[in-house]
C-alpha positions as CSV (number, residue, x, y, z in Angstrom):
1,M,26.2,-127.5,58.1
2,K,22.1,-127.7,58.2
3,G,22.6,-125.0,61.2
4,K,24.8,-122.8,58.0
5,W,21.8,-123.5,55.8
6,F,19.0,-122.8,58.5
7,S,21.0,-119.4,59.1
8,M,21.2,-118.6,55.4
9,A,17.3,-119.4,54.6
10,A,16.5,-117.0,57.3
11,L,18.8,-114.2,55.8
12,A,17.1,-115.0,52.7
13,A,13.5,-114.9,54.2
14,V,14.6,-111.8,56.0
15,A,15.4,-110.4,52.6
16,A,12.6,-110.8,50.6
17,G,10.7,-109.3,53.4
18,M,12.3,-106.4,53.4
19,L,12.4,-106.2,49.7
20,A,8.1,-106.7,49.6
21,A,7.9,-103.9,51.8
22,A,9.8,-101.7,49.7
23,S,7.6,-102.9,47.2
24,C,4.4,-102.1,49.2
25,G,6.0,-98.9,49.6
26,R,6.0,-97.9,46.3
27,D,2.3,-99.2,45.6
28,Q,-0.3,-97.0,44.5
29,Q,1.9,-94.0,44.1
30,L,0.1,-90.7,43.0
31,V,1.9,-88.6,40.1
32,S,-1.3,-86.7,38.5
33,I,-4.6,-85.0,39.1
34,Q,-6.8,-84.3,36.4
35,I,-10.3,-82.9,36.7
36,Q,-13.4,-83.4,34.9
37,P,-14.6,-81.8,32.9
38,S,-11.2,-79.3,32.7
39,V,-13.3,-76.2,31.3
40,Q,-16.5,-74.6,32.5
41,N,-18.8,-72.1,31.1
42,F,-21.2,-70.1,33.5
43,G,-23.7,-67.9,31.2
44,A,-23.5,-66.2,28.1
45,T,-22.9,-62.6,26.6
46,N,-27.0,-62.1,26.5
47,I,-27.3,-63.0,30.6
48,P,-26.4,-60.4,33.0
49,V,-23.8,-61.6,35.2
50,Q,-25.9,-61.5,38.6
51,D,-28.5,-63.7,37.1
52,D,-25.7,-66.7,36.7
53,A,-25.5,-66.6,40.7
54,G,-26.2,-69.9,41.5
55,L,-25.5,-72.0,38.9
56,Q,-23.6,-75.3,40.2
57,V,-21.5,-78.1,38.2
58,Q,-20.3,-80.8,40.7
59,L,-16.2,-81.7,39.4
60,R,-14.4,-85.3,39.4
61,A,-11.1,-85.7,40.5
62,L,-9.1,-88.3,39.1
63,G,-5.9,-89.5,40.4
64,S,-3.3,-91.5,37.8
65,Y,-1.2,-93.7,40.1
66,I,1.8,-96.1,39.8
67,H,3.4,-99.0,41.5
68,P,0.6,-100.9,39.7
69,P,-0.6,-97.8,37.1
70,V,-4.3,-97.2,38.2
71,T,-6.8,-94.9,37.7
72,K,-8.7,-93.8,40.6
73,D,-11.4,-91.0,41.8
74,I,-10.6,-89.4,44.4
75,T,-12.8,-86.9,44.3
76,N,-13.6,-86.7,48.1
77,E,-10.0,-87.3,49.0
78,V,-8.4,-84.2,47.9
79,T,-8.3,-80.3,49.1
80,W,-10.8,-78.3,46.3
81,A,-9.9,-74.6,46.0
82,S,-11.1,-71.6,43.9
83,N,-8.2,-68.7,43.0
84,T,-11.1,-66.8,42.7
85,P,-14.0,-67.1,44.8
86,Q,-15.7,-63.4,44.4
87,M,-16.2,-65.6,41.3
88,V,-16.9,-69.2,41.4
89,T,-16.8,-70.9,44.4
90,A,-15.6,-74.6,45.3
91,N,-16.7,-76.7,48.1
92,S,-15.5,-79.7,49.9
93,T,-16.5,-82.3,47.4
94,G,-15.9,-80.3,44.7
95,L,-19.3,-78.6,43.8
96,I,-18.3,-75.1,42.2
97,T,-20.6,-72.5,42.3
98,A,-20.9,-68.9,40.4
99,T,-21.8,-66.3,42.7
100,G,-22.3,-63.6,40.5
101,G,-20.9,-60.9,41.4
102,S,-18.0,-60.8,38.6
103,C,-17.0,-62.7,35.2
104,G,-13.8,-63.8,33.8
105,A,-12.0,-67.0,34.4
106,T,-10.6,-68.7,37.3
107,L,-8.6,-71.8,38.2
108,V,-10.2,-74.7,40.8
109,S,-7.6,-77.0,42.2
110,A,-7.9,-80.2,43.6
111,T,-5.0,-80.9,46.2
112,S,-3.6,-84.3,47.4
113,N,-1.1,-83.2,50.5
114,T,0.3,-87.3,50.8
115,N,0.6,-90.1,48.8
116,T,-0.1,-93.1,51.1
117,S,-0.9,-96.8,49.9
118,P,-4.1,-98.2,51.2
119,G,-2.6,-99.8,53.7
120,G,-1.1,-96.5,54.5
121,I,2.2,-96.8,54.2
122,S,4.2,-93.4,52.8
123,S,5.3,-93.3,49.2
124,S,6.4,-90.5,48.2
125,G,4.7,-87.7,50.4
126,A,4.7,-84.8,47.4
127,I,2.4,-82.4,47.1
128,V,-0.1,-83.4,44.0
129,T,-2.3,-81.1,42.0
130,G,-4.5,-80.4,39.3
131,Y,-6.3,-77.9,37.5
132,M,-9.4,-76.7,35.4
133,T,-11.3,-73.6,34.4
134,A,-14.2,-72.2,35.2
135,N,-15.1,-69.5,33.0
136,V,-18.3,-66.9,33.4
137,I,-19.4,-65.3,30.3
138,C,-19.1,-61.6,30.5
139,Y,-22.5,-59.5,29.2
140,Q,-22.0,-58.0,26.8
141,G,-24.8,-54.6,25.9
142,G,-28.4,-54.9,27.4
143,G,-30.1,-52.3,29.6
144,T,-33.7,-51.9,30.0
145,G,-34.3,-50.5,26.3
146,T,-33.6,-48.4,23.2
147,G,-31.9,-45.0,24.6
148,P,-28.5,-43.4,25.3
149,A,-25.8,-45.7,25.7
150,L,-23.8,-45.8,29.6
151,T,-20.4,-47.2,29.3
152,V,-17.9,-47.9,31.9
153,T,-14.2,-48.1,31.7
154,F,-11.8,-48.9,34.4
155,A,-8.7,-47.4,35.4
156,G,-6.0,-47.7,38.6
157,T,-4.0,-50.2,40.1
158,G,-5.9,-52.7,41.3
159,T,-9.0,-55.1,40.2
160,G,-12.7,-55.4,40.5
161,N,-16.0,-55.5,38.9
162,V,-19.0,-53.2,38.1
163,I,-22.9,-54.0,37.5
164,S,-25.8,-51.9,37.8
165,N,-29.1,-51.6,38.9
166,P,-31.3,-52.2,36.7
167,S,-29.6,-55.2,35.8
168,G,-28.0,-54.7,32.4
169,L,-24.4,-53.8,33.0
170,S,-21.9,-55.8,34.3
171,C,-18.6,-56.3,34.1
172,S,-14.9,-57.0,35.7
173,S,-11.7,-55.0,35.2
174,P,-10.1,-54.4,32.3
175,S,-12.9,-54.8,30.1
176,P,-14.9,-52.1,29.7
177,C,-18.9,-52.7,29.1
178,V,-22.0,-51.0,27.5
179,A,-25.8,-50.6,28.1
180,E,-28.4,-49.3,26.9
181,F,-31.2,-47.5,29.2
182,V,-34.4,-45.6,28.5
183,D,-34.4,-42.2,28.5
184,G,-34.2,-40.6,32.6
185,T,-34.0,-44.5,33.4
186,S,-32.3,-43.4,37.3
187,V,-29.1,-46.3,37.5
188,T,-27.0,-47.2,40.0
189,L,-23.7,-48.5,38.9
190,T,-21.9,-50.4,42.1
191,A,-18.1,-50.5,41.9
192,T,-16.6,-53.4,44.5
193,P,-12.9,-54.4,44.4
194,T,-11.3,-57.8,44.1
195,G,-8.3,-59.6,44.8
196,S,-6.2,-57.3,46.7
197,S,-7.3,-54.1,45.8
198,Q,-8.6,-51.9,49.0
199,S,-10.6,-48.9,47.4
200,A,-13.2,-48.0,44.8
201,S,-14.1,-44.8,43.4
202,W,-15.9,-43.3,40.3
203,T,-14.4,-40.8,37.6
204,G,-16.8,-39.2,35.6
205,C,-19.8,-39.7,37.9
206,P,-22.5,-37.2,37.7
207,T,-23.7,-37.3,41.1
208,P,-21.6,-39.6,43.3
209,T,-23.3,-41.5,45.9
210,S,-20.2,-42.4,47.9
211,S,-16.7,-43.6,47.3
212,N,-18.2,-46.9,45.4
213,V,-21.6,-46.0,44.0
214,C,-22.9,-44.0,41.1
215,T,-26.1,-42.8,40.6
216,F,-28.2,-41.2,38.4
217,A,-31.1,-40.8,35.9
218,I,-29.0,-41.2,32.4
219,E,-30.5,-38.6,29.5
220,T,-27.4,-38.9,27.3
221,N,-24.8,-41.3,26.6
222,T,-22.4,-41.1,29.3
223,T,-19.2,-43.3,29.9
224,V,-18.0,-43.3,33.6
225,I,-14.7,-44.4,34.9
226,A,-14.0,-47.2,37.9
227,N,-11.1,-46.6,39.6
228,F,-9.7,-49.6,41.8
229,N,-6.9,-49.5,43.6
């Protein structure tokens, strides 16, 4: 009889151990990631986009876990990425930087590829991702002074951005932009394809320098079209 009770006690101990292991396996299951701040703006309407280059903000990733419920800082445990790196980059520590190349909105993500407990026990193996929005504010008007207005609009099936030299005009498709320059100013416009676009060209440029560069002395109100395909 004692042997029987000993065997039953041993089985109970094994079952309890297996239950505890199962509970530990569910421990600290990551269910969501929140990025702080959730929205970050760079620049202003009166600042040329290229002047935003180098502006930086450090992001934080907060992971929400269950079994038991807890929120932890996992900034250095996730993979950071920007879906428009030509606008805003994100490094491995969650530091985002405006490039000054284009304006608009981009999504920055923080991803955890594995869910494990502090003891290394797999909990679910799911991929969990959180997002935030980084906005580079488009420049609205400006130029080198009062005079003829230069307007840039967009055409084609692709995307891209245009900046001027001297500074004052900067915009990204599909939003047009306009700036005034002193009469006779030599203006150089550079069109840069973005995303999957492969080419840039100009329509209405008085003296195109190359397929993506337009240089001319502005003397009257002028509208040029940047084509991205």
